[in-house]
Rosetta silent file (secondary structure, phi, psi, omega in degrees, C-alpha in Angstrom):
SEQUENCE: MLPGWRVSRHGDLQQAARRVTFRSGFACLLGRPNTGKSTLTNALVGTKVAIMSDRPQTTRHTIRGIVNGPDSQLVLVDTPGFHRPRTLLGQRLNDLVIETVSEVDVVVLCIPADQKVGPGDRFM
SCORE:     score description
SCORE:     0.000 S_00000001
   1 L     0.000  139.231  178.500   17.339   23.374    7.386 S_00000001
   2 L   -73.016  146.046  174.926   19.143   20.025    7.758 S_00000001
   3 L   -57.240  136.838  177.169   22.437   19.522    5.892 S_00000001
   4 L    88.951   -8.251  179.342   21.795   17.832    2.541 S_00000001
   5 L   -97.424  129.117  173.669   18.166   19.015    2.419 S_00000001
   6 L  -128.133  140.148  175.186   17.295   21.457   -0.309 S_00000001
   7 L   -97.193  132.922 -177.928   13.902   22.906   -1.011 S_00000001
   8 L   -70.210  171.516 -179.974   13.005   23.280   -4.669 S_00000001
   9 L   -51.842  -33.028 -175.921   11.916   26.603   -6.149 S_00000001
  10 L   -95.211    6.538  174.376    8.311   25.688   -5.350 S_00000001
  11 L    76.681   24.594 -177.686    9.057   24.630   -1.776 S_00000001
  12 L   -82.528   94.518 -174.977    8.469   20.921   -2.359 S_00000001
  13 H   -70.541  -30.176  179.414   10.058   19.413    0.701 S_00000001
  14 H   -65.179  -43.564  177.097    9.036   15.853   -0.229 S_00000001
  15 H   -63.196  -37.939  177.731   10.982   16.063   -3.513 S_00000001
  16 H   -63.565  -42.980  179.417   13.920   17.346   -1.596 S_00000001
  17 H   -61.341  -34.509 -179.483   13.744   14.466    0.886 S_00000001
  18 H   -69.280  -21.299 -179.605   13.912   11.913   -1.971 S_00000001
  19 L   -81.766  -16.136 -178.418   17.289   13.318   -3.005 S_00000001
  20 L   -71.430  132.100 -178.857   18.925   12.624    0.327 S_00000001
  21 L   -92.630  134.148  178.300   21.155    9.491    0.195 S_00000001
  22 L   -78.615  120.969 -171.001   20.973    6.968    3.025 S_00000001
  23 L  -125.861    5.291  177.470   24.563    6.534    4.234 S_00000001
  24 E  -146.718  163.740 -177.986   24.407    4.756    7.594 S_00000001
  25 E  -174.070  169.511  179.496   22.669    1.824    9.224 S_00000001
  26 E  -116.852  135.644  174.904   22.658   -0.808   11.942 S_00000001
  27 E  -133.107  139.492  178.263   23.189   -4.493   11.418 S_00000001
  28 E  -117.259  150.708  178.010   23.227   -7.289   13.949 S_00000001
  29 E   -98.340  125.293 -175.712   24.896  -10.698   13.776 S_00000001
  30 E  -121.879  140.533  175.909   22.459  -13.435   14.818 S_00000001
  31 L   172.437  170.147  177.695   23.241  -17.167   15.325 S_00000001
  32 L   -67.215  168.126  177.316   23.520  -20.037   17.735 S_00000001
  33 L   -57.261  147.545  177.758   26.303  -20.004   20.326 S_00000001
  34 L    57.039   43.476  175.554   29.824  -20.506   18.847 S_00000001
  35 L  -107.515    5.764  176.331   29.008  -19.696   15.286 S_00000001
  36 L    93.302   16.712  179.671   31.691  -17.061   14.888 S_00000001
  37 H   -60.927  -48.309 -179.693   29.621  -13.872   15.416 S_00000001
  38 H   -67.487  -38.642  178.239   32.334  -12.183   17.558 S_00000001
  39 H   -59.429  -48.258  177.432   35.111  -13.334   15.256 S_00000001
  40 H   -63.997  -40.723  177.342   33.267  -11.812   12.287 S_00000001
  41 H   -57.487  -51.783 -178.891   32.525   -8.629   14.179 S_00000001
  42 H   -61.077  -40.955 -179.822   36.230   -8.178   15.004 S_00000001
  43 H   -65.653  -42.635 -179.557   37.272   -8.960   11.429 S_00000001
  44 H   -70.044  -38.216 -179.546   34.788   -6.464    9.886 S_00000001
  45 H   -75.448  -26.759  178.266   35.571   -3.678   12.392 S_00000001
  46 L    92.447    0.940  179.096   39.291   -4.200   11.970 S_00000001
  47 L  -155.310  163.158 -177.078   40.094   -4.342   15.682 S_00000001
  48 L   -79.220  101.730  176.513   39.227   -6.469   18.736 S_00000001
  49 L  -108.621  -21.522 -178.737   35.932   -5.100   20.112 S_00000001
  50 L  -121.997  139.226  179.449   34.401   -8.463   21.114 S_00000001
  51 L   -70.960  134.061  176.240   35.836  -11.234   23.255 S_00000001
  52 L  -110.487  139.333  178.101   36.303  -14.505   21.340 S_00000001
  53 L  -160.561  158.679  172.820   36.283  -17.903   22.996 S_00000001
  54 L   -78.419  -11.221 -178.184   35.352  -21.509   22.296 S_00000001
  55 L   -80.016  124.523  176.767   33.142  -21.397   25.369 S_00000001
  56 L   -56.962  152.584  177.718   29.388  -20.855   24.738 S_00000001
  57 L    62.041   30.316  173.259   27.744  -17.706   26.051 S_00000001
  58 L   -66.103  -40.755  177.766   30.968  -15.717   26.221 S_00000001
  59 L   -82.676  120.842  178.444   29.136  -12.721   24.793 S_00000001
  60 L  -120.789    1.193  173.729   26.623  -11.601   27.391 S_00000001
  61 L  -137.204  163.927  173.894   25.931   -8.103   26.195 S_00000001
  62 L   -75.499  140.774 -179.996   25.460   -6.538   22.827 S_00000001
  63 E  -116.585  126.509  178.751   28.794   -5.324   21.440 S_00000001
  64 E  -109.724  134.058  172.844   28.858   -2.478   18.946 S_00000001
  65 E  -131.438  148.422 -176.966   31.581   -1.789   16.404 S_00000001
  66 E  -108.413  130.858  177.932   31.678    0.752   13.638 S_00000001
  67 E  -110.937  119.611 -175.257   32.704   -0.034   10.075 S_00000001
  68 E  -105.561  131.479  175.008   33.501    3.105    8.115 S_00000001
  69 L  -106.432 -179.421  177.753   33.340    3.286    4.334 S_00000001
  70 L   -59.897  -38.746  178.832   34.306    6.182    2.079 S_00000001
  71 L  -135.155   29.516 -177.682   30.811    7.680    2.214 S_00000001
  72 L  -153.437  167.203 -178.107   29.032    5.371    4.663 S_00000001
  73 E  -149.263  129.651  177.945   29.036    4.023    8.185 S_00000001
  74 E  -119.198  128.691  174.219   27.691    0.713    9.476 S_00000001
  75 E   -96.116  113.223 -174.874   27.128    0.064   13.185 S_00000001
  76 E   -98.581  129.671 -176.542   27.647   -3.671   13.602 S_00000001
  77 E  -114.202  111.738  175.414   25.983   -5.240   16.692 S_00000001
  78 E   -85.383  134.983 -175.665   27.343   -8.545   17.988 S_00000001
  79 L  -120.568  160.450  172.359   24.772  -10.423   20.025 S_00000001
  80 L   -60.846  157.471  179.328   24.828  -13.415   22.402 S_00000001
  81 L   -66.425  136.349  179.294   24.167  -16.826   20.836 S_00000001
  82 L   -90.757  129.614 -171.210   20.385  -17.587   20.473 S_00000001
  83 L  -151.787  172.323  171.852   19.590  -20.962   21.952 S_00000001
  84 L   -76.943  109.386 -174.281   17.003  -23.043   23.774 S_00000001
  85 L   -70.440  141.781  177.361   17.325  -21.551   27.278 S_00000001
  86 L  -119.818   -6.405 -179.059   17.700  -23.900   30.246 S_00000001
  87 L  -133.103  168.844  174.310   18.362  -21.168   32.854 S_00000001
  88 H   -66.195  -36.601  175.868   17.072  -17.689   33.640 S_00000001
  89 H   -57.384  -47.173 -179.343   20.415  -16.314   32.339 S_00000001
  90 H   -58.576  -42.899  179.396   19.834  -18.129   29.077 S_00000001
  91 H   -67.456  -40.643 -179.989   16.307  -16.642   28.759 S_00000001
  92 H   -65.631  -36.144 -179.843   17.612  -13.139   29.543 S_00000001
  93 H   -69.211  -39.987  174.215   20.306  -13.470   26.877 S_00000001
  94 H   -62.765  -41.299  174.235   17.685  -14.576   24.333 S_00000001
  95 H   -55.381  -42.053  178.378   15.500  -11.605   25.315 S_00000001
  96 H   -61.201  -41.299  178.140   18.464   -9.324   24.621 S_00000001
  97 H   -62.807  -45.011 -178.228   18.898  -10.892   21.179 S_00000001
  98 H   -64.642  -39.789  177.744   15.181  -10.471   20.334 S_00000001
  99 H   -64.448  -44.510 -179.659   15.272   -6.837   21.436 S_00000001
 100 H   -63.402  -44.257 -178.710   18.355   -6.109   19.369 S_00000001
 101 H   -57.594  -36.163 -178.758   16.898   -7.711   16.263 S_00000001
 102 L   -71.387  -13.867 -172.469   13.853   -5.388   16.559 S_00000001
 103 L  -106.519   -4.299 -175.097   16.113   -2.272   16.653 S_00000001
 104 L  -105.578  168.678  178.364   18.390   -2.814   13.637 S_00000001
 105 L   -87.507  -32.883 -176.586   18.004   -2.333    9.932 S_00000001
 106 E  -135.462  141.521  178.487   19.623   -5.579    8.799 S_00000001
 107 E  -120.561  129.167  177.058   20.060   -9.011   10.460 S_00000001
 108 E  -107.543  119.327 -178.989   22.930  -11.265    9.402 S_00000001
 109 E   -91.558  117.970  178.371   22.407  -14.976   10.222 S_00000001
 110 L   -97.218  125.746  179.757   25.704  -16.701   11.016 S_00000001
 111 L  -130.868  130.208 -179.460   25.739  -20.426   10.389 S_00000001
 112 L   -61.651  135.939 -176.703   28.939  -22.602   10.687 S_00000001
 113 L   -73.849  -17.902 -179.549   30.072  -23.747    7.261 S_00000001
 114 L   -94.669    5.593  178.216   31.125  -27.193    8.634 S_00000001
 115 L  -127.572  155.223  177.164   27.668  -28.050   10.035 S_00000001
 116 L   -75.320  155.740  174.241   24.300  -28.708    8.495 S_00000001
 117 L   -69.570  125.583 -178.611   21.521  -26.205    8.934 S_00000001
 118 L  -108.124  177.980 -179.608   19.527  -27.337   11.935 S_00000001
 119 H   -58.835  -34.109  178.547   16.124  -26.644   13.435 S_00000001
 120 H   -67.454  -37.200  176.378   17.526  -23.818   15.583 S_00000001
 121 H   -64.183  -44.747 -179.825   18.914  -22.094   12.477 S_00000001
 122 H   -63.982  -35.354  179.692   15.583  -22.461   10.711 S_00000001
 123 H   -61.827  -38.931 -179.524   13.764  -21.099   13.780 S_00000001
 124 L   -67.444    0.000    0.000   15.805  -17.911   13.633 S_00000001
């Protein structure tokens, strides 16, 4: 029997499954290049797990950081900036972002506060 699972007197496993509380999940940060995804990741995790730079495409792999709460855990996934690719590298980075989005529970869209929402932001 799994921890946290209890079977009622009548053996109703479905009822027991409904009593289990969801306490963990995956979230990814999505946005154009240089929108502060890595900065936000580091701030939420509480330590430097992602490289930060003013240079676009600094993040070239997904970076995972764990945010622990009193009774919960969030795996935060920093992704490369999503953009209109001009090179094979750019396309591969976009493919990585799309793959990551399909694997997480929540997607957080990062948009710079000092810029208007553009077509690229709407596309995402």
